[in-house]
PQR file of N, CA, C, O and H, with PARSE charges and radii, in Angstrom:
ATOM      1  N   MET A   1     -22.665 -14.738  -2.785 -0.4000 1.5000
ATOM      2  CA  MET A   1     -22.211 -13.432  -2.546 -0.0000 2.0000
ATOM      3  C   MET A   1     -20.955 -12.990  -3.208  0.5500 1.7000
ATOM      4  O   MET A   1     -19.931 -13.671  -3.153 -0.5500 1.4000
ATOM      5  N   ASP A   2     -21.023 -11.927  -3.795 -0.4000 1.5000
ATOM      6  CA  ASP A   2     -19.841 -11.246  -4.764 -0.0000 2.0000
ATOM      7  C   ASP A   2     -19.353 -10.185  -4.038  0.5500 1.7000
ATOM      8  O   ASP A   2     -19.881  -9.073  -4.038 -0.5500 1.4000
ATOM      9  H   ASP A   2     -21.855 -11.374  -3.840  0.4000 1.0000
ATOM     10  N   LEU A   3     -17.988 -10.597  -3.182 -0.4000 1.5000
ATOM     11  CA  LEU A   3     -17.161  -9.364  -2.703 -0.0000 2.0000
ATOM     12  C   LEU A   3     -15.827  -9.139  -3.252  0.5500 1.7000
ATOM     13  O   LEU A   3     -14.859  -9.899  -3.226 -0.5500 1.4000
ATOM     14  H   LEU A   3     -17.559 -11.500  -3.182  0.4000 1.0000
ATOM     15  N   ASN A   4     -15.922  -8.117  -3.690 -0.4000 1.5000
ATOM     16  CA  ASN A   4     -14.540  -7.152  -4.713 -0.0000 2.0000
ATOM     17  C   ASN A   4     -13.956  -6.581  -3.399  0.5500 1.7000
ATOM     18  O   ASN A   4     -14.320  -5.498  -2.942 -0.5500 1.4000
ATOM     19  H   ASN A   4     -16.708  -7.500  -3.710  0.4000 1.0000
ATOM     20  N   LEU A   5     -13.209  -7.222  -2.933 -0.4000 1.5000
ATOM     21  CA  LEU A   5     -12.296  -6.482  -2.030 -0.0000 2.0000
ATOM     22  C   LEU A   5     -11.585  -5.299  -2.362  0.5500 1.7000
ATOM     23  O   LEU A   5     -11.393  -4.381  -1.564 -0.5500 1.4000
ATOM     24  H   LEU A   5     -12.914  -8.102  -3.304  0.4000 1.0000
ATOM     25  N   ARG A   6     -11.144  -5.322  -3.692 -0.4000 1.5000
ATOM     26  CA  ARG A   6     -10.596  -3.828  -4.025 -0.0000 2.0000
ATOM     27  C   ARG A   6     -11.221  -2.825  -3.683  0.5500 1.7000
ATOM     28  O   ARG A   6     -10.724  -1.887  -3.059 -0.5500 1.4000
ATOM     29  H   ARG A   6     -11.300  -6.067  -4.340  0.4000 1.0000
ATOM     30  N   LYS A   7     -12.795  -2.934  -4.179 -0.4000 1.5000
ATOM     31  CA  LYS A   7     -13.659  -1.898  -4.329 -0.0000 2.0000
ATOM     32  C   LYS A   7     -14.098  -1.759  -2.970  0.5500 1.7000
ATOM     33  O   LYS A   7     -14.531  -0.619  -2.801 -0.5500 1.4000
ATOM     34  H   LYS A   7     -13.199  -3.695  -4.686  0.4000 1.0000
ATOM     35  N   ALA A   8     -14.158  -2.444  -1.961 -0.4000 1.5000
ATOM     36  CA  ALA A   8     -14.451  -2.008  -0.692 -0.0000 2.0000
ATOM     37  C   ALA A   8     -13.531  -1.255  -0.193  0.5500 1.7000
ATOM     38  O   ALA A   8     -13.931  -0.338   0.524 -0.5500 1.4000
ATOM     39  H   ALA A   8     -13.806  -3.371  -2.099  0.4000 1.0000
ATOM     40  N   ILE A   9     -12.027  -1.400  -0.410 -0.4000 1.5000
ATOM     41  CA  ILE A   9     -11.093  -0.858   0.662 -0.0000 2.0000
ATOM     42  C   ILE A   9     -10.819   0.371  -0.062  0.5500 1.7000
ATOM     43  O   ILE A   9     -10.094   1.181   0.515 -0.5500 1.4000
ATOM     44  H   ILE A   9     -11.702  -2.145  -0.993  0.4000 1.0000
ATOM     45  N   LEU A  10     -11.345   0.719  -1.435 -0.4000 1.5000
ATOM     46  CA  LEU A  10     -11.279   1.883  -2.267 -0.0000 2.0000
ATOM     47  C   LEU A  10     -12.695   2.985  -1.504  0.5500 1.7000
ATOM     48  O   LEU A  10     -12.708   4.197  -1.289 -0.5500 1.4000
ATOM     49  H   LEU A  10     -11.934   0.061  -1.903  0.4000 1.0000
ATOM     50  N   SER A  11     -13.677   1.991  -1.278 -0.4000 1.5000
ATOM     51  CA  SER A  11     -14.707   2.487  -0.679 -0.0000 2.0000
ATOM     52  C   SER A  11     -14.395   3.416   0.678  0.5500 1.7000
ATOM     53  O   SER A  11     -14.487   4.642   0.743 -0.5500 1.4000
ATOM     54  H   SER A  11     -13.666   1.007  -1.453  0.4000 1.0000
ATOM     55  N   ASN A  12     -14.012   2.526   1.711 -0.4000 1.5000
ATOM     56  CA  ASN A  12     -13.328   2.896   2.853 -0.0000 2.0000
ATOM     57  C   ASN A  12     -12.214   3.929   2.721  0.5500 1.7000
ATOM     58  O   ASN A  12     -12.026   4.500   3.796 -0.5500 1.4000
ATOM     59  H   ASN A  12     -13.937   1.530   1.659  0.4000 1.0000
ATOM     60  N   ILE A  13     -11.642   4.229   2.017 -0.4000 1.5000
ATOM     61  CA  ILE A  13     -10.637   5.413   2.059 -0.0000 2.0000
ATOM     62  C   ILE A  13     -11.070   6.509   0.892  0.5500 1.7000
ATOM     63  O   ILE A  13     -10.243   7.355   0.550 -0.5500 1.4000
ATOM     64  H   ILE A  13     -11.795   3.765   1.144  0.4000 1.0000
ATOM     65  N   ALA A  14     -12.204   6.477   0.374 -0.4000 1.5000
ATOM     66  CA  ALA A  14     -12.556   7.354  -0.435 -0.0000 2.0000
ATOM     67  C   ALA A  14     -12.352   8.668  -0.184  0.5500 1.7000
ATOM     68  O   ALA A  14     -11.691   9.389  -0.930 -0.5500 1.4000
ATOM     69  H   ALA A  14     -12.875   5.790   0.652  0.4000 1.0000
ATOM     70  N   GLU A  15     -12.951   9.083   0.962 -0.4000 1.5000
ATOM     71  CA  GLU A  15     -12.666  10.563   1.768 -0.0000 2.0000
ATOM     72  C   GLU A  15     -11.914  10.827   2.377  0.5500 1.7000
ATOM     73  O   GLU A  15     -11.997  11.855   3.050 -0.5500 1.4000
ATOM     74  H   GLU A  15     -13.488   8.497   1.568  0.4000 1.0000
ATOM     75  N   ASN A  16     -10.956  10.112   2.414 -0.4000 1.5000
ATOM     76  CA  ASN A  16      -9.736  10.336   3.321 -0.0000 2.0000
ATOM     77  C   ASN A  16      -8.795  11.220   2.694  0.5500 1.7000
ATOM     78  O   ASN A  16      -8.703  11.201   1.467 -0.5500 1.4000
ATOM     79  H   ASN A  16     -10.888   9.277   1.868  0.4000 1.0000
ATOM     80  N   ASP A  17      -7.973  12.116   3.492 -0.4000 1.5000
ATOM     81  CA  ASP A  17      -7.106  13.147   2.899 -0.0000 2.0000
ATOM     82  C   ASP A  17      -5.786  12.292   3.127  0.5500 1.7000
ATOM     83  O   ASP A  17      -5.595  11.164   3.583 -0.5500 1.4000
ATOM     84  H   ASP A  17      -8.049  12.131   4.489  0.4000 1.0000
ATOM     85  N   GLN A  18      -4.879  13.370   2.581 -0.4000 1.5000
ATOM     86  CA  GLN A  18      -3.312  12.919   2.818 -0.0000 2.0000
ATOM     87  C   GLN A  18      -3.031  12.628   4.432  0.5500 1.7000
ATOM     88  O   GLN A  18      -2.515  11.518   4.560 -0.5500 1.4000
ATOM     89  H   GLN A  18      -5.034  14.285   2.210  0.4000 1.0000
ATOM     90  N   GLU A  19      -3.168  13.112   5.329 -0.4000 1.5000
ATOM     91  CA  GLU A  19      -2.990  12.833   6.746 -0.0000 2.0000
ATOM     92  C   GLU A  19      -3.751  11.757   6.998  0.5500 1.7000
ATOM     93  O   GLU A  19      -3.200  11.024   7.819 -0.5500 1.4000
ATOM     94  H   GLU A  19      -3.587  14.014   5.225  0.4000 1.0000
ATOM     95  N   GLN A  20      -5.047  11.265   6.536 -0.4000 1.5000
ATOM     96  CA  GLN A  20      -5.531  10.067   6.825 -0.0000 2.0000
ATOM     97  C   GLN A  20      -4.783   8.700   6.173  0.5500 1.7000
ATOM     98  O   GLN A  20      -4.555   7.589   6.651 -0.5500 1.4000
ATOM     99  H   GLN A  20      -5.494  11.860   5.868  0.4000 1.0000
ATOM    100  N   LEU A  21      -4.526   9.271   4.930 -0.4000 1.5000
ATOM    101  CA  LEU A  21      -3.814   8.175   4.145 -0.0000 2.0000
ATOM    102  C   LEU A  21      -2.545   7.700   4.856  0.5500 1.7000
ATOM    103  O   LEU A  21      -2.218   6.513   4.832 -0.5500 1.4000
ATOM    104  H   LEU A  21      -4.711  10.174   4.541  0.4000 1.0000
ATOM    105  N   GLU A  22      -1.910   8.538   5.420 -0.4000 1.5000
ATOM    106  CA  GLU A  22      -0.773   8.509   5.736 -0.0000 2.0000
ATOM    107  C   GLU A  22      -0.835   7.735   7.005  0.5500 1.7000
ATOM    108  O   GLU A  22       0.168   7.075   7.280 -0.5500 1.4000
ATOM    109  H   GLU A  22      -2.175   9.502   5.440  0.4000 1.0000
ATOM    110  N   ALA A  23      -1.853   7.704   7.832 -0.4000 1.5000
ATOM    111  CA  ALA A  23      -2.035   7.125   9.157 -0.0000 2.0000
ATOM    112  C   ALA A  23      -2.257   5.890   9.092  0.5500 1.7000
ATOM    113  O   ALA A  23      -1.795   4.999   9.804 -0.5500 1.4000
ATOM    114  H   ALA A  23      -2.667   8.239   7.609  0.4000 1.0000
ATOM    115  N   THR A  24      -3.185   5.801   7.974 -0.4000 1.5000
ATOM    116  CA  THR A  24      -3.963   4.270   7.361 -0.0000 2.0000
ATOM    117  C   THR A  24      -2.546   3.548   7.211  0.5500 1.7000
ATOM    118  O   THR A  24      -2.380   2.615   7.997 -0.5500 1.4000
ATOM    119  H   THR A  24      -3.560   6.525   7.396  0.4000 1.0000
ATOM    120  N   ILE A  25      -1.668   3.779   6.474 -0.4000 1.5000
ATOM    121  CA  ILE A  25      -0.285   3.220   5.972 -0.0000 2.0000
ATOM    122  C   ILE A  25       0.375   2.819   7.268  0.5500 1.7000
ATOM    123  O   ILE A  25       0.300   1.612   7.500 -0.5500 1.4000
ATOM    124  H   ILE A  25      -1.803   4.536   5.835  0.4000 1.0000
ATOM    125  N   ALA A  26       0.998   3.542   8.157 -0.4000 1.5000
ATOM    126  CA  ALA A  26       1.498   3.605   9.176 -0.0000 2.0000
ATOM    127  C   ALA A  26       0.928   2.679  10.028  0.5500 1.7000
ATOM    128  O   ALA A  26       1.466   1.593  10.248 -0.5500 1.4000
ATOM    129  H   ALA A  26       1.060   4.523   7.969  0.4000 1.0000
ATOM    130  N   ASP A  27      -0.101   3.014  10.518 -0.4000 1.5000
ATOM    131  CA  ASP A  27      -1.102   1.888  11.462 -0.0000 2.0000
ATOM    132  C   ASP A  27      -1.107   0.453  10.882  0.5500 1.7000
ATOM    133  O   ASP A  27      -1.252  -0.539  11.597 -0.5500 1.4000
ATOM    134  H   ASP A  27      -0.538   3.895  10.340  0.4000 1.0000
ATOM    135  N   ALA A  28      -0.954   0.412   9.663 -0.4000 1.5000
ATOM    136  CA  ALA A  28      -1.151  -1.131   8.970 -0.0000 2.0000
ATOM    137  C   ALA A  28       0.442  -1.547   9.306  0.5500 1.7000
ATOM    138  O   ALA A  28       0.699  -2.668   9.744 -0.5500 1.4000
ATOM    139  H   ALA A  28      -0.836   1.218   9.083  0.4000 1.0000
ATOM    140  N   ILE A  29       1.234  -0.790   9.122 -0.4000 1.5000
ATOM    141  CA  ILE A  29       2.534  -1.749   9.191 -0.0000 2.0000
ATOM    142  C   ILE A  29       2.917  -1.697  10.364  0.5500 1.7000
ATOM    143  O   ILE A  29       3.389  -2.792  10.667 -0.5500 1.4000
ATOM    144  H   ILE A  29       1.025   0.121   8.767  0.4000 1.0000
ATOM    145  N   GLN A  30       2.970  -0.785  11.422 -0.4000 1.5000
ATOM    146  CA  GLN A  30       2.772  -0.968  12.898 -0.0000 2.0000
ATOM    147  C   GLN A  30       2.399  -1.960  13.439  0.5500 1.7000
ATOM    148  O   GLN A  30       3.169  -2.629  14.128 -0.5500 1.4000
ATOM    149  H   GLN A  30       2.586   0.105  11.175  0.4000 1.0000
ATOM    150  N   ASP A  31       0.950  -2.330  13.225 -0.4000 1.5000
ATOM    151  CA  ASP A  31       0.342  -3.441  13.670 -0.0000 2.0000
ATOM    152  C   ASP A  31       0.864  -4.591  13.277  0.5500 1.7000
ATOM    153  O   ASP A  31       1.012  -5.487  14.108 -0.5500 1.4000
ATOM    154  H   ASP A  31       0.325  -1.786  12.665  0.4000 1.0000
ATOM    155  N   GLY A  32       1.239  -4.775  11.934 -0.4000 1.5000
ATOM    156  CA  GLY A  32       2.008  -5.901  11.351 -0.0000 2.0000
ATOM    157  C   GLY A  32       0.877  -7.186  11.068  0.5500 1.7000
ATOM    158  O   GLY A  32       1.116  -8.367  10.815 -0.5500 1.4000
ATOM    159  H   GLY A  32       1.119  -4.047  11.259  0.4000 1.0000
ATOM    160  N   GLU A  33      -0.231  -6.590  11.190 -0.4000 1.5000
ATOM    161  CA  GLU A  33      -1.465  -7.547  11.184 -0.0000 2.0000
ATOM    162  C   GLU A  33      -1.613  -8.137   9.566  0.5500 1.7000
ATOM    163  O   GLU A  33      -1.407  -7.539   8.509 -0.5500 1.4000
ATOM    164  H   GLU A  33      -0.425  -5.630  11.396  0.4000 1.0000
ATOM    165  N   GLU A  34      -1.975  -9.298   9.768 -0.4000 1.5000
ATOM    166  CA  GLU A  34      -2.008 -10.196   8.289 -0.0000 2.0000
ATOM    167  C   GLU A  34      -2.974  -9.592   7.491  0.5500 1.7000
ATOM    168  O   GLU A  34      -2.898  -9.554   6.263 -0.5500 1.4000
ATOM    169  H   GLU A  34      -2.142  -9.783  10.626  0.4000 1.0000
ATOM    170  N   LYS A  35      -3.948  -9.083   8.200 -0.4000 1.5000
ATOM    171  CA  LYS A  35      -5.649  -8.941   7.751 -0.0000 2.0000
ATOM    172  C   LYS A  35      -5.351  -7.593   6.717  0.5500 1.7000
ATOM    173  O   LYS A  35      -6.039  -7.469   5.704 -0.5500 1.4000
ATOM    174  H   LYS A  35      -4.009  -9.114   9.198  0.4000 1.0000
ATOM    175  N   MET A  36      -4.355  -6.668   7.023 -0.4000 1.5000
ATOM    176  CA  MET A  36      -3.999  -5.364   6.700 -0.0000 2.0000
ATOM    177  C   MET A  36      -3.330  -5.610   5.397  0.5500 1.7000
ATOM    178  O   MET A  36      -3.325  -4.641   4.638 -0.5500 1.4000
ATOM    179  H   MET A  36      -3.796  -6.768   7.846  0.4000 1.0000
ATOM    180  N   LEU A  37      -2.754  -6.722   4.966 -0.4000 1.5000
ATOM    181  CA  LEU A  37      -1.811  -6.821   3.671 -0.0000 2.0000
ATOM    182  C   LEU A  37      -2.636  -6.595   2.460  0.5500 1.7000
ATOM    183  O   LEU A  37      -2.025  -6.370   1.415 -0.5500 1.4000
ATOM    184  H   LEU A  37      -2.758  -7.509   5.582  0.4000 1.0000
ATOM    185  N   PRO A  38      -3.917  -6.622   2.442 -0.5600 1.5000
ATOM    186  CA  PRO A  38      -4.606  -6.827   0.847  0.2800 2.0000
ATOM    187  C   PRO A  38      -5.126  -5.105   0.734  0.5500 1.7000
ATOM    188  O   PRO A  38      -5.430  -4.571  -0.333 -0.5500 1.4000
ATOM    189  N   GLY A  39      -5.140  -4.476   1.967 -0.4000 1.5000
ATOM    190  CA  GLY A  39      -5.525  -3.150   1.731 -0.0000 2.0000
ATOM    191  C   GLY A  39      -4.227  -2.408   1.611  0.5500 1.7000
ATOM    192  O   GLY A  39      -4.329  -1.290   1.105 -0.5500 1.4000
ATOM    193  H   GLY A  39      -4.893  -4.910   2.833  0.4000 1.0000
ATOM    194  N   LEU A  40      -2.986  -2.809   1.984 -0.4000 1.5000
ATOM    195  CA  LEU A  40      -1.744  -2.141   1.602 -0.0000 2.0000
ATOM    196  C   LEU A  40      -1.342  -2.518   0.058  0.5500 1.7000
ATOM    197  O   LEU A  40      -0.622  -1.898  -0.725 -0.5500 1.4000
ATOM    198  H   LEU A  40      -2.904  -3.717   2.395  0.4000 1.0000
ATOM    199  N   GLY A  41      -1.916  -3.510  -0.076 -0.4000 1.5000
ATOM    200  CA  GLY A  41      -1.684  -3.985  -1.935 -0.0000 2.0000
ATOM    201  C   GLY A  41      -2.512  -3.012  -2.620  0.5500 1.7000
ATOM    202  O   GLY A  41      -2.095  -2.420  -3.616 -0.5500 1.4000
ATOM    203  H   GLY A  41      -2.501  -4.013   0.560  0.4000 1.0000
ATOM    204  N   VAL A  42      -3.683  -2.815  -2.127 -0.4000 1.5000
ATOM    205  CA  VAL A  42      -4.511  -1.767  -3.180 -0.0000 2.0000
ATOM    206  C   VAL A  42      -3.815  -0.497  -3.049  0.5500 1.7000
ATOM    207  O   VAL A  42      -3.406   0.004  -4.097 -0.5500 1.4000
ATOM    208  H   VAL A  42      -4.022  -3.295  -1.319  0.4000 1.0000
ATOM    209  N   LEU A  43      -3.600   0.129  -1.932 -0.4000 1.5000
ATOM    210  CA  LEU A  43      -2.834   1.155  -1.744 -0.0000 2.0000
ATOM    211  C   LEU A  43      -1.781   1.337  -2.362  0.5500 1.7000
ATOM    212  O   LEU A  43      -1.593   2.446  -2.862 -0.5500 1.4000
ATOM    213  H   LEU A  43      -3.932  -0.278  -1.081  0.4000 1.0000
ATOM    214  N   PHE A  44      -0.603   0.092  -2.530 -0.4000 1.5000
ATOM    215  CA  PHE A  44       0.274   0.032  -3.535 -0.0000 2.0000
ATOM    216  C   PHE A  44       0.092   0.458  -4.931  0.5500 1.7000
ATOM    217  O   PHE A  44       0.646   1.296  -5.642 -0.5500 1.4000
ATOM    218  H   PHE A  44      -0.756  -0.809  -2.124  0.4000 1.0000
ATOM    219  N   GLU A  45      -1.086  -0.588  -5.134 -0.4000 1.5000
ATOM    220  CA  GLU A  45      -1.530  -0.299  -6.731 -0.0000 2.0000
ATOM    221  C   GLU A  45      -1.768   0.835  -7.115  0.5500 1.7000
ATOM    222  O   GLU A  45      -1.330   1.301  -8.167 -0.5500 1.4000
ATOM    223  H   GLU A  45      -1.536  -1.269  -4.557  0.4000 1.0000
ATOM    224  N   LEU A  46      -2.763   1.654  -6.015 -0.4000 1.5000
ATOM    225  CA  LEU A  46      -2.928   2.834  -6.831 -0.0000 2.0000
ATOM    226  C   LEU A  46      -1.633   3.827  -6.924  0.5500 1.7000
ATOM    227  O   LEU A  46      -1.502   4.679  -7.803 -0.5500 1.4000
ATOM    228  H   LEU A  46      -3.119   1.276  -5.160  0.4000 1.0000
ATOM    229  N   ILE A  47      -0.679   3.574  -5.850 -0.4000 1.5000
ATOM    230  CA  ILE A  47       0.995   4.388  -6.203 -0.0000 2.0000
ATOM    231  C   ILE A  47       1.446   4.479  -7.482  0.5500 1.7000
ATOM    232  O   ILE A  47       1.829   5.385  -8.223 -0.5500 1.4000
ATOM    233  H   ILE A  47      -0.786   2.882  -5.136  0.4000 1.0000
ATOM    234  N   TRP A  48       1.239   2.830  -7.573 -0.4000 1.5000
ATOM    235  CA  TRP A  48       2.009   2.533  -8.631 -0.0000 2.0000
ATOM    236  C   TRP A  48       1.488   3.142 -10.048  0.5500 1.7000
ATOM    237  O   TRP A  48       2.225   3.551 -10.945 -0.5500 1.4000
ATOM    238  H   TRP A  48       0.928   2.094  -6.971  0.4000 1.0000
ATOM    239  N   LYS A  49       0.110   3.118 -10.064 -0.4000 1.5000
ATOM    240  CA  LYS A  49      -0.433   3.637 -11.403 -0.0000 2.0000
ATOM    241  C   LYS A  49       0.043   5.060 -11.974  0.5500 1.7000
ATOM    242  O   LYS A  49       0.356   5.473 -13.091 -0.5500 1.4000
ATOM    243  H   LYS A  49      -0.488   2.785  -9.336  0.4000 1.0000
ATOM    244  N   GLN A  50      -0.077   5.808 -10.253 -0.4000 1.5000
ATOM    245  CA  GLN A  50       0.141   7.437 -10.635 -0.0000 2.0000
ATOM    246  C   GLN A  50       1.404   7.401 -10.524  0.5500 1.7000
ATOM    247  O   GLN A  50       1.702   8.419  -9.899 -0.5500 1.4000
ATOM    248  H   GLN A  50      -0.331   5.473  -9.345  0.4000 1.0000
ATOM    249  N   SER A  51       2.570   6.671 -10.828 -0.4000 1.5000
ATOM    250  CA  SER A  51       3.920   6.982 -10.816 -0.0000 2.0000
ATOM    251  C   SER A  51       4.244   6.920 -12.198  0.5500 1.7000
ATOM    252  O   SER A  51       3.579   6.365 -13.073 -0.5500 1.4000
ATOM    253  H   SER A  51       2.328   5.844 -11.336  0.4000 1.0000
ATOM    254  N   ASP A  52       5.518   7.647 -12.351 -0.4000 1.5000
ATOM    255  CA  ASP A  52       6.026   7.958 -13.700 -0.0000 2.0000
ATOM    256  C   ASP A  52       7.267   6.926 -13.909  0.5500 1.7000
ATOM    257  O   ASP A  52       7.647   6.520 -12.811 -0.5500 1.4000
ATOM    258  H   ASP A  52       6.058   8.098 -11.640  0.4000 1.0000
ATOM    259  N   GLU A  53       7.936   6.437 -14.882 -0.4000 1.5000
ATOM    260  CA  GLU A  53       8.659   5.380 -15.032 -0.0000 2.0000
ATOM    261  C   GLU A  53      10.115   5.124 -13.808  0.5500 1.7000
ATOM    262  O   GLU A  53      10.596   4.103 -13.317 -0.5500 1.4000
ATOM    263  H   GLU A  53       7.627   6.767 -15.774  0.4000 1.0000
ATOM    264  N   GLN A  54      10.499   6.818 -13.647 -0.4000 1.5000
ATOM    265  CA  GLN A  54      11.443   6.848 -12.658 -0.0000 2.0000
ATOM    266  C   GLN A  54      11.096   6.568 -11.267  0.5500 1.7000
ATOM    267  O   GLN A  54      11.952   6.046 -10.553 -0.5500 1.4000
ATOM    268  H   GLN A  54      10.108   7.648 -14.045  0.4000 1.0000
ATOM    269  N   ASP A  55       9.932   6.853 -10.793 -0.4000 1.5000
ATOM    270  CA  ASP A  55       9.426   6.820  -9.692 -0.0000 2.0000
ATOM    271  C   ASP A  55       9.438   5.400  -9.289  0.5500 1.7000
ATOM    272  O   ASP A  55       9.970   5.013  -8.248 -0.5500 1.4000
ATOM    273  H   ASP A  55       9.236   7.276 -11.374  0.4000 1.0000
ATOM    274  N   LYS A  56       8.712   4.470 -10.317 -0.4000 1.5000
ATOM    275  CA  LYS A  56       8.636   2.991 -10.124 -0.0000 2.0000
ATOM    276  C   LYS A  56       9.793   2.477 -10.287  0.5500 1.7000
ATOM    277  O   LYS A  56       9.897   1.402  -9.696 -0.5500 1.4000
ATOM    278  H   LYS A  56       8.280   4.785 -11.162  0.4000 1.0000
ATOM    279  N   GLN A  57      11.043   2.917 -11.051 -0.4000 1.5000
ATOM    280  CA  GLN A  57      12.181   2.275 -10.573 -0.0000 2.0000
ATOM    281  C   GLN A  57      12.778   2.436  -9.224  0.5500 1.7000
ATOM    282  O   GLN A  57      13.171   1.499  -8.529 -0.5500 1.4000
ATOM    283  H   GLN A  57      10.958   3.790 -11.531  0.4000 1.0000
ATOM    284  N   ASP A  58      12.823   3.898  -8.851 -0.4000 1.5000
ATOM    285  CA  ASP A  58      13.052   3.913  -7.484 -0.0000 2.0000
ATOM    286  C   ASP A  58      12.161   2.988  -6.528  0.5500 1.7000
ATOM    287  O   ASP A  58      12.765   2.341  -5.673 -0.5500 1.4000
ATOM    288  H   ASP A  58      12.504   4.659  -9.416  0.4000 1.0000
ATOM    289  N   MET A  59      10.946   2.892  -6.598 -0.4000 1.5000
ATOM    290  CA  MET A  59      10.141   2.016  -5.645 -0.0000 2.0000
ATOM    291  C   MET A  59      10.733   0.674  -5.723  0.5500 1.7000
ATOM    292  O   MET A  59      10.927  -0.008  -4.717 -0.5500 1.4000
ATOM    293  H   MET A  59      10.455   3.418  -7.293  0.4000 1.0000
ATOM    294  N   VAL A  60      11.124   0.156  -7.344 -0.4000 1.5000
ATOM    295  CA  VAL A  60      11.559  -1.463  -7.326 -0.0000 2.0000
ATOM    296  C   VAL A  60      13.012  -1.293  -6.478  0.5500 1.7000
ATOM    297  O   VAL A  60      13.291  -2.013  -5.519 -0.5500 1.4000
ATOM    298  H   VAL A  60      10.966   0.709  -8.162  0.4000 1.0000
ATOM    299  N   GLU A  61      13.760  -0.381  -6.914 -0.4000 1.5000
ATOM    300  CA  GLU A  61      15.141  -0.528  -5.925 -0.0000 2.0000
ATOM    301  C   GLU A  61      14.897  -0.359  -4.333  0.5500 1.7000
ATOM    302  O   GLU A  61      15.488  -1.016  -3.476 -0.5500 1.4000
ATOM    303  H   GLU A  61      13.534   0.203  -7.693  0.4000 1.0000
ATOM    304  N   ALA A  62      13.915   0.648  -4.088 -0.4000 1.5000
ATOM    305  CA  ALA A  62      13.731   0.682  -2.442 -0.0000 2.0000
ATOM    306  C   ALA A  62      13.372  -0.722  -1.730  0.5500 1.7000
ATOM    307  O   ALA A  62      13.747  -1.087  -0.616 -0.5500 1.4000
ATOM    308  H   ALA A  62      13.436   1.182  -4.784  0.4000 1.0000
ATOM    309  N   LEU A  63      12.580  -1.397  -2.614 -0.4000 1.5000
ATOM    310  CA  LEU A  63      12.146  -2.822  -2.326 -0.0000 2.0000
ATOM    311  C   LEU A  63      13.079  -3.971  -2.440  0.5500 1.7000
ATOM    312  O   LEU A  63      13.055  -4.925  -1.663 -0.5500 1.4000
ATOM    313  H   LEU A  63      12.275  -1.100  -3.519  0.4000 1.0000
ATOM    314  N   GLU A  64      13.832  -3.858  -3.350 -0.4000 1.5000
ATOM    315  CA  GLU A  64      14.735  -4.611  -3.377 -0.0000 2.0000
ATOM    316  C   GLU A  64      15.605  -4.583  -2.171  0.5500 1.7000
ATOM    317  O   GLU A  64      15.763  -5.621  -1.528 -0.5500 1.4000
ATOM    318  H   GLU A  64      13.851  -3.083  -3.982  0.4000 1.0000
ATOM    319  N   GLN A  65      16.386  -3.075  -1.689 -0.4000 1.5000
ATOM    320  CA  GLN A  65      16.912  -3.055  -0.658 -0.0000 2.0000
ATOM    321  C   GLN A  65      16.056  -3.652   0.448  0.5500 1.7000
ATOM    322  O   GLN A  65      16.600  -4.331   1.319 -0.5500 1.4000
ATOM    323  H   GLN A  65      16.257  -2.232  -2.211  0.4000 1.0000
ATOM    324  N   GLY A  66      15.132  -3.498   0.456 -0.4000 1.5000
ATOM    325  CA  GLY A  66      13.982  -4.009   2.140 -0.0000 2.0000
ATOM    326  C   GLY A  66      14.057  -5.520   1.927  0.5500 1.7000
ATOM    327  O   GLY A  66      14.082  -6.274   2.900 -0.5500 1.4000
ATOM    328  H   GLY A  66      14.690  -2.946  -0.251  0.4000 1.0000
ATOM    329  N   VAL A  67      14.094  -5.992   0.631 -0.4000 1.5000
ATOM    330  CA  VAL A  67      13.713  -7.451   0.878 -0.0000 2.0000
ATOM    331  C   VAL A  67      15.147  -8.146   1.319  0.5500 1.7000
ATOM    332  O   VAL A  67      15.188  -9.218   1.921 -0.5500 1.4000
ATOM    333  H   VAL A  67      14.074  -5.380  -0.159  0.4000 1.0000
ATOM    334  N   LYS A  68      16.106  -7.526   1.006 -0.4000 1.5000
ATOM    335  CA  LYS A  68      17.744  -7.991   1.320 -0.0000 2.0000
ATOM    336  C   LYS A  68      17.806  -7.527   2.838  0.5500 1.7000
ATOM    337  O   LYS A  68      18.074  -8.435   3.625 -0.5500 1.4000
ATOM    338  H   LYS A  68      16.073  -6.655   0.516  0.4000 1.0000
ATOM    339  N   GLN A  69      17.658  -6.602   3.235 -0.4000 1.5000
ATOM    340  CA  GLN A  69      17.338  -6.040   4.728 -0.0000 2.0000
ATOM    341  C   GLN A  69      16.553  -7.316   5.732  0.5500 1.7000
ATOM    342  O   GLN A  69      17.034  -8.011   6.627 -0.5500 1.4000
ATOM    343  H   GLN A  69      17.441  -5.865   2.596  0.4000 1.0000
ATOM    344  N   ALA A  70      15.278  -7.276   5.201 -0.4000 1.5000
ATOM    345  CA  ALA A  70      14.447  -8.066   6.015 -0.0000 2.0000
ATOM    346  C   ALA A  70      14.915  -9.742   5.894  0.5500 1.7000
ATOM    347  O   ALA A  70      14.399 -10.520   6.697 -0.5500 1.4000
ATOM    348  H   ALA A  70      14.887  -6.711   4.474  0.4000 1.0000
ATOM    349  N   ASN A  71      15.835 -10.236   4.942 -0.4000 1.5000
ATOM    350  CA  ASN A  71      16.480 -11.551   4.876 -0.0000 2.0000
ATOM    351  C   ASN A  71      17.776 -11.741   5.419  0.5500 1.7000
ATOM    352  O   ASN A  71      18.413 -12.790   5.323 -0.5500 1.4000
ATOM    353  H   ASN A  71      16.253  -9.604   4.290  0.4000 1.0000
ATOM    354  N   GLN A  72      18.221 -10.525   6.093 -0.4000 1.5000
ATOM    355  CA  GLN A  72      19.557 -10.487   7.021 -0.0000 2.0000
ATOM    356  C   GLN A  72      19.272 -11.614   8.393  0.5500 1.7000
ATOM    357  O   GLN A  72      20.140 -11.772   9.253 -0.5500 1.4000
ATOM    358  H   GLN A  72      17.703  -9.674   6.171  0.4000 1.0000
TER
END
């Protein structure tokens, strides 16, 4: 069986509006379930591809701060 996880995730959110997308992200983070990590990765990939260089730099800086805080 050929399972394309990225395609399945995109198919599941294809009709979602902004409110639904935000809820999906918030729920995944709040629940903290490991099984949600691939979906968040796909969503981040979409955000990254739609971002300009300044937005990418801002995200990397925010990520760096988050990593430091998570490891304190």
